[in-house]
C-alpha positions as CSV (number, residue, x, y, z in Angstrom):
1,M,-13.3,9.3,-0.1
2,T,-16.4,10.8,1.8
3,V,-19.2,8.6,3.1
4,K,-21.8,9.7,5.3
5,G,-23.3,7.7,8.5
6,L,-22.5,7.3,12.5
7,P,-19.2,7.8,13.5
8,Q,-19.2,3.7,15.4
9,D,-20.4,2.7,11.6
10,I,-17.6,3.5,10.1
11,P,-15.1,0.7,9.4
12,E,-11.4,0.8,10.4
13,Y,-10.4,-0.6,7.1
14,I,-12.2,-1.4,4.1
15,Q,-11.0,-4.6,2.0
16,V,-10.9,-5.3,-1.2
17,N,-10.1,-8.4,-3.4
18,I,-8.0,-6.9,-6.7
19,S,-7.6,-10.7,-7.4
20,D,-9.4,-10.5,-10.4
21,M,-7.9,-7.2,-11.5
22,E,-5.6,-7.0,-14.6
23,I,-3.1,-5.0,-15.7
24,G,-4.7,-1.3,-16.4
25,E,-8.2,-1.9,-15.0
26,C,-9.0,0.8,-12.1
27,L,-11.0,0.4,-9.0
28,K,-13.5,2.9,-8.8
29,I,-15.9,4.0,-5.6
30,G,-19.1,2.2,-6.9
31,D,-17.4,-1.4,-7.2
32,L,-16.9,-0.8,-3.0
33,V,-18.8,-2.8,-1.0
34,L,-19.5,-1.0,2.7
35,P,-22.5,-1.5,5.1
36,D,-25.8,-0.7,3.9
37,N,-26.2,2.2,7.2
38,L,-23.2,4.1,5.3
39,E,-23.4,6.4,2.1
40,I,-20.4,7.5,0.1
41,I,-20.8,11.1,-0.7
42,N,-18.2,10.8,-3.8
43,D,-19.1,9.8,-7.7
44,S,-19.5,5.9,-7.6
45,N,-17.4,6.1,-11.1
46,E,-14.7,8.1,-9.5
47,I,-11.7,5.9,-10.0
48,I,-9.7,5.4,-5.8
49,G,-6.1,2.8,-7.9
50,S,-5.5,0.9,-10.4
51,L,-3.5,-1.7,-11.3
52,T,0.1,-1.6,-13.2
53,P,2.8,-3.3,-14.0
54,S,5.8,-3.4,-12.2
55,K,9.2,-1.4,-13.5
56,P,12.3,-2.5,-13.5
57,I,15.1,-1.3,-12.1
58,T,17.2,0.7,-14.6
59,E,19.3,3.5,-12.4
60,D,22.7,2.1,-10.9
61,L,22.7,0.7,-7.3
62,N,25.9,1.2,-6.6
63,L,26.7,-2.2,-7.2
64,K,31.0,-1.8,-7.2
65,D,30.5,-0.1,-3.5
66,D,33.6,-1.8,-1.9
67,T,32.9,-1.2,1.8
68,P,32.5,-4.2,3.7
69,A,29.7,-4.6,5.7
70,N,31.4,-5.0,9.3
71,A,32.1,-1.0,8.7
72,V,28.7,0.1,8.4
73,P,27.4,1.4,12.4
74,I,24.9,-0.9,14.2
75,I,22.5,1.5,15.7
76,G,20.0,0.5,18.2
77,N,19.4,-2.0,21.1
78,D,17.7,-5.1,18.9
79,E,19.5,-8.0,20.3
80,R,19.7,-9.0,16.2
81,E,21.2,-6.2,15.5
82,T,24.0,-5.9,18.1
83,N,25.2,-9.2,17.5
84,A,25.1,-9.1,13.7
85,T,28.3,-10.4,11.7
């Protein structure tokens, strides 16, 4: 997305509420709310996101791994990591 405005007026992020969206719906540039001192250059019908259903995990997760948990090396200096059991 391309916006036109003064650098100090361009927000760090744009917050979008998708709580009312249904699966299969799309979020378009025209749905965004920006300050009046910014201009969106892109087509307002350009899709920037869509809500899709999650996919079930169907791949083999290697659940038959017999490696004991304490055989996995711990790397790092975090006290929680070095004192893991």
